[in-house]
C-alpha positions as CSV (number, residue, x, y, z in Angstrom):
1,M,113.3,153.0,-5.4
2,V,113.7,149.5,-3.8
3,I,117.3,150.4,-2.7
4,E,116.0,153.6,-1.0
5,E,113.2,151.7,0.8
6,V,115.8,149.1,2.0
7,S,118.1,151.9,3.3
8,V,115.1,153.5,5.1
9,L,114.2,150.3,6.7
10,Q,117.8,149.6,7.7
11,T,118.1,153.0,9.4
12,Q,114.8,152.5,11.1
13,L,115.9,149.1,12.5
14,E,119.2,150.6,13.7
15,I,117.4,153.4,15.5
16,E,115.0,150.9,17.1
17,K,118.0,148.7,18.1
18,S,119.8,151.7,19.7
19,C,116.6,152.7,21.6
20,R,116.2,149.1,22.8
21,E,119.8,149.0,24.0
22,N,119.3,152.3,25.9
23,A,116.2,151.1,27.5
24,E,117.9,147.8,28.6
25,A,120.8,149.8,30.0
26,L,118.4,152.1,32.0
27,A,116.5,149.0,33.3
28,T,119.8,147.4,34.4
29,K,120.8,150.6,36.1
30,L,117.5,150.8,37.9
31,N,117.8,147.2,39.0
32,C,121.3,147.8,40.4
33,E,120.1,150.8,42.3
34,N,117.2,148.9,43.7
35,R,119.5,146.1,44.9
36,K,121.8,148.6,46.4
37,F,119.0,150.3,48.3
38,K,117.8,146.9,49.5
39,Y,121.2,145.9,50.7
40,L,121.5,149.2,52.6
41,S,118.2,148.7,54.1
42,L,119.1,145.2,55.2
43,S,122.4,146.4,56.7
44,S,120.7,148.9,58.8
45,R,118.8,146.5,61.0
46,T,118.2,149.1,63.7
47,S,116.0,151.2,61.5
48,L,114.6,148.4,59.3
49,E,111.1,148.7,60.5
50,E,111.0,152.5,60.0
51,L,112.8,152.7,56.7
52,A,111.5,149.6,54.9
53,P,108.0,151.0,54.0
54,S,109.5,154.3,52.8
55,I,112.2,152.6,50.7
56,E,109.6,150.3,49.0
57,A,107.3,153.2,48.4
58,D,110.1,155.3,46.8
59,S,111.3,152.5,44.7
60,A,107.8,151.8,43.6
61,D,107.2,155.4,42.9
62,T,110.4,156.4,41.1
63,S,111.2,153.4,38.9
64,P,107.9,153.2,37.1
65,D,107.8,157.0,36.5
66,N,111.3,157.0,34.9
67,F,110.5,153.9,32.8
68,T,107.3,155.3,31.5
69,Q,109.0,158.6,30.8
70,Y,111.7,156.9,28.7
71,Q,109.0,154.8,26.9
72,Q,107.1,158.0,26.0
73,Q,110.3,159.6,24.7
74,I,111.1,156.6,22.6
75,K,107.5,156.6,21.2
76,E,107.8,160.2,20.3
77,L,111.2,159.8,18.7
78,R,109.8,156.8,16.6
79,E,106.9,158.9,15.4
80,T,109.3,161.8,14.5
81,V,111.6,159.4,12.7
82,N,108.6,157.9,10.7
83,T,107.4,161.4,9.7
84,L,110.8,162.5,8.7
85,L,111.3,159.3,6.6
86,D,107.9,159.9,4.9
87,E,108.8,163.5,4.1
88,K,112.2,162.4,2.8
89,K,110.6,159.9,0.5
90,N,108.2,162.4,-0.9
91,F,111.0,164.9,-1.3
92,V,113.1,162.4,-3.2
93,C,110.2,161.6,-5.5
94,Q,109.6,165.3,-6.2
95,V,113.3,165.8,-7.0
96,H,113.2,162.9,-9.4
97,E,110.2,164.4,-11.2
98,Q,111.9,167.8,-11.4
99,Q,115.0,166.2,-12.9
100,K,112.9,164.4,-15.5
101,R,111.2,167.6,-16.4
102,I,114.6,169.4,-16.6
103,E,115.9,166.7,-18.9
104,E,112.8,167.0,-21.1
105,L,113.2,170.8,-21.3
106,T,116.9,170.4,-22.1
107,S,116.2,168.0,-24.9
108,Q,113.5,170.3,-26.3
109,S,115.8,173.3,-26.1
110,E,118.5,171.3,-28.0
111,K,115.9,170.4,-30.7
112,D,114.9,174.1,-30.9
113,Q,118.6,175.1,-31.3
114,A,119.0,172.5,-34.1
115,E,115.9,173.9,-35.9
116,M,117.2,177.4,-35.4
117,K,120.5,176.4,-37.0
118,E,118.6,175.0,-40.0
119,L,116.6,178.2,-40.2
120,R,119.8,180.3,-40.1
121,E,121.2,178.2,-43.0
122,T,118.0,178.7,-44.9
123,V,118.1,182.4,-44.4
124,D,121.7,182.5,-45.6
125,Q,120.8,180.6,-48.7
126,Q,117.9,183.1,-49.3
127,R,120.3,186.0,-48.9
128,K,122.7,184.5,-51.4
129,T,119.8,184.0,-53.9
130,I,118.7,187.6,-53.3
131,K,122.3,188.8,-54.0
132,R,122.4,186.8,-57.2
133,F,119.1,188.2,-58.3
134,N,120.3,191.7,-57.6
135,R,123.4,191.2,-59.7
136,V,121.3,189.8,-62.6
137,S,118.8,192.6,-62.3
138,M,121.6,195.2,-62.3
139,M,123.1,193.7,-65.4
140,A,119.8,193.6,-67.2
141,T,119.1,197.2,-66.2
142,Q,122.5,198.3,-67.5
143,E,121.9,196.5,-70.7
144,Y,118.4,198.0,-71.1
145,D,119.8,201.5,-70.4
146,G,122.5,201.0,-73.0
147,M,120.1,199.7,-75.7
148,K,117.7,202.6,-74.9
149,E,120.5,205.2,-75.3
150,Q,121.5,203.6,-78.6
151,L,118.0,203.6,-79.8
152,D,117.5,207.3,-78.9
153,L,120.8,208.1,-80.7
154,E,119.7,206.2,-83.8
155,Q,116.4,207.9,-83.8
156,S,117.9,211.4,-83.5
157,L,120.4,210.5,-86.2
158,R,117.6,209.2,-88.4
159,G,115.7,212.5,-87.9
160,K,118.7,214.6,-88.8
161,A,119.5,212.3,-91.8
162,E,116.0,212.6,-93.1
163,T,116.1,216.4,-92.7
164,Y,119.4,216.6,-94.5
165,A,118.3,214.3,-97.2
166,H,115.2,216.3,-97.8
167,E,117.2,219.5,-98.1
168,M,119.6,217.9,-100.5
169,L,116.7,216.5,-102.5
170,V,115.3,220.1,-102.8
171,K,118.7,221.4,-103.8
172,Q,119.1,218.5,-106.3
173,K,115.8,219.4,-107.9
174,E,116.8,223.0,-108.1
175,A,120.2,222.0,-109.6
176,N,118.5,219.7,-112.1
177,R,116.1,222.5,-113.1
178,Q,119.0,224.9,-113.5
179,S,121.0,222.4,-115.5
180,M,118.0,221.8,-117.8
181,L,117.8,225.5,-118.3
182,L,121.5,225.7,-119.0
183,L,121.4,222.7,-121.4
184,Q,118.7,224.4,-123.3
185,S,121.0,227.4,-123.8
186,S,123.3,227.4,-126.8
187,E,126.8,227.2,-125.3
188,P,127.2,225.4,-122.0
189,S,130.4,226.1,-120.3
190,I,132.9,223.5,-119.1
191,Q,132.7,224.7,-115.5
192,L,128.9,224.3,-115.5
193,L,129.2,220.7,-116.7
194,K,131.7,219.9,-114.0
195,A,129.5,221.5,-111.4
196,L,126.6,219.3,-112.6
197,E,128.7,216.2,-112.4
198,D,129.7,217.1,-108.8
199,V,126.1,217.7,-107.8
200,A,125.1,214.3,-109.3
201,A,127.9,212.5,-107.4
202,V,127.1,214.2,-104.1
203,S,123.4,213.4,-104.6
204,K,124.2,209.7,-105.2
205,T,126.5,209.5,-102.2
206,L,123.8,211.1,-100.0
207,E,121.2,208.7,-101.2
208,E,123.4,205.7,-100.5
209,E,124.2,206.9,-97.0
210,R,120.5,207.6,-96.4
211,L,119.6,204.0,-97.4
212,Q,122.3,202.5,-95.2
213,H,121.2,204.6,-92.2
214,Q,117.6,203.6,-92.9
215,Q,118.6,199.9,-92.9
216,K,120.4,200.3,-89.6
217,V,117.5,202.0,-87.9
218,D,115.1,199.3,-89.2
219,G,117.3,196.5,-88.0
220,L,117.6,198.1,-84.5
221,E,113.8,198.6,-84.3
222,A,113.2,194.9,-85.3
223,Q,115.8,193.8,-82.7
224,M,114.1,195.9,-80.0
225,E,110.7,194.6,-80.9
226,Q,111.9,191.0,-80.8
227,S,113.8,191.3,-77.5
228,C,112.0,190.8,-74.2
229,V,114.5,192.6,-72.0
230,K,111.9,194.9,-70.6
231,K,109.5,192.1,-69.7
232,Q,112.3,190.1,-68.1
233,L,113.4,193.1,-66.1
234,E,109.9,193.6,-64.8
235,A,109.6,189.9,-63.9
236,L,113.0,190.1,-62.1
237,Q,111.9,193.1,-60.2
238,M,108.7,191.4,-59.1
239,Q,110.6,188.3,-58.0
240,L,113.0,190.6,-56.1
241,E,110.2,192.2,-54.2
242,L,108.7,188.8,-53.3
243,L,112.1,187.6,-52.1
244,D,112.5,190.8,-50.0
245,E,109.1,190.2,-48.3
246,A,109.9,186.5,-47.7
247,K,113.3,187.5,-46.3
248,K,111.7,190.0,-43.9
249,E,109.1,187.4,-42.8
250,V,111.8,184.8,-42.2
251,E,114.0,187.2,-40.2
252,G,111.0,188.2,-38.0
253,R,110.2,184.6,-37.3
254,L,113.9,183.9,-36.6
255,E,114.0,186.7,-34.0
256,E,110.8,185.4,-32.4
257,E,112.2,181.8,-32.2
258,E,115.5,183.2,-30.8
259,K,113.5,185.0,-28.0
260,K,111.5,181.8,-27.3
261,N,114.8,179.8,-27.1
262,E,116.2,182.3,-24.7
263,E,113.1,182.0,-22.5
264,L,113.4,178.2,-22.5
265,E,117.1,178.4,-21.5
266,N,116.3,180.8,-18.7
267,R,113.5,178.5,-17.4
268,V,115.9,175.5,-17.4
269,H,118.5,177.6,-15.6
270,Q,116.0,178.6,-13.0
271,L,114.9,175.0,-12.4
272,Q,118.5,174.0,-12.0
273,Q,119.1,176.7,-9.5
274,K,116.0,175.7,-7.5
275,E,117.2,172.1,-7.5
276,V,120.6,173.1,-6.2
277,A,118.9,175.3,-3.5
278,M,116.8,172.3,-2.5
279,T,119.9,170.1,-2.1
280,T,121.7,172.8,0.0
281,V,119.2,173.5,2.8
282,P,119.9,174.9,6.3
283,P,120.4,172.6,9.4
284,P,117.4,171.5,11.5
285,P,116.3,173.5,14.6
286,P,117.6,172.3,18.0
287,P,115.3,169.9,20.0
288,D,113.1,171.1,22.9
289,P,114.8,171.3,26.3
290,G,112.3,168.9,27.9
291,V,112.9,166.1,25.4
292,A,116.2,164.1,25.4
293,P,117.9,163.8,22.1
294,P,118.1,160.3,20.6
295,P,121.4,158.5,20.7
296,A,123.3,158.3,17.4
297,P,123.4,154.8,16.0
298,P,126.9,153.4,15.1
299,A,126.0,152.6,11.5
300,A,124.1,155.8,10.8
301,A,127.1,157.9,11.8
302,A,129.2,156.5,8.9
303,S,126.4,156.7,6.4
304,P,126.1,159.7,4.0
305,P,123.9,162.6,5.0
306,T,121.3,162.0,2.4
307,S,120.4,158.5,3.8
308,S,120.0,159.6,7.5
309,P,116.5,160.5,8.7
310,S,117.9,163.3,10.9
311,S,120.1,164.8,8.2
312,P,119.7,168.5,7.2
313,A,118.4,167.6,3.7
314,A,115.3,165.8,5.1
315,T,114.1,168.4,7.6
316,P,113.2,171.4,5.5
317,T,110.6,169.5,3.4
318,L,107.9,170.8,5.7
319,Q,108.5,174.4,4.4
320,M,110.0,174.0,0.9
321,Q,108.1,172.6,-2.0
322,P,109.8,172.2,-5.4
323,P,108.2,174.1,-8.3
324,Q,106.1,172.2,-10.8
325,L,105.4,173.0,-14.4
326,S,101.8,173.1,-15.4
327,D,100.3,171.4,-18.5
328,R,99.9,174.9,-20.0
329,H,103.7,175.4,-20.3
330,H,104.0,171.9,-21.9
331,E,101.3,172.8,-24.5
332,E,103.0,176.1,-25.2
333,I,106.3,174.4,-25.8
334,I,104.7,171.8,-28.1
335,Q,102.9,174.6,-30.0
336,R,106.1,176.5,-30.5
337,L,107.8,173.4,-31.8
338,Q,105.0,172.8,-34.3
339,N,105.2,176.5,-35.5
340,L,108.9,176.2,-35.8
341,R,108.6,173.1,-38.0
342,E,105.9,174.8,-40.2
343,D,108.2,177.8,-40.7
344,R,111.1,175.5,-41.6
345,A,108.9,173.6,-44.1
346,A,107.7,176.9,-45.6
347,C,111.3,178.2,-46.0
348,R,112.3,175.0,-47.7
349,R,109.4,175.3,-50.2
350,R,110.4,178.8,-50.9
351,G,114.1,177.9,-51.3
């Protein structure tokens, strides 16, 4: 700011110096013309008495009018230069404020992008966890289905074995009864004795198989009662549903934050375009025909356009005002950042 004020004062001094030099040149020119007129009046002695009063009156009338006119123009030019310098100073301050706000918005957008990246990583981890739970639940479901099929098969075989054993028991009782009747007879045949022995062997074999099958069925029932596969499967299904709900919620928040991030980026882009438009403004309008343009100072011609009071960048400040962000937008941005941090903390706790 100090350097800008020094440059403004320097340009103002240069303009005043050039105006003073122009005024001195005009005064010298007027003095020369007056001397010339006086010399001509003295040379014409014949008409001295007639021309002397008119010459003095003309010189007295014309010279003060021109001098006052130039003084008035110099005064107006000084006032114009001062107003342009004030407008340039205000414009520079506003541009600096807009640049600071753009930097703040850029830093906030970078923070939002970093938080969005962390949220994406959290979502990826949640997806991997959900896939792992899906694999485990599928394996548990397959194991449960296999054990259920085996149990159904064992139960059906058990029912068939019991029915067959009951039939064989009835047949054995009938055979025993017939054998008793035959033994009571006087002469049992050899074939009958052999048949009785075969029946006894078959009955023993069937009884052993029935006992083995009964032991297997009892073991499977005890194993099914002791196992908690069904309970574990229900718990895994409940966890899977909870994870699906959390995933949907995180994805919805992620989409909202992406939309907010795009809005912030568009706002920053618009502010940058407005700043570029303010730096590239049209040239100033031409001066009035009745007012003479000020002479260009020698040092101001070599200076850059932004430091000159009559440069194109300083004139349009009367019509163009840079946009300013209200406190409401800052509060909205801060609230969005707080919501984003809360979402990230919630995702970490769930992970």
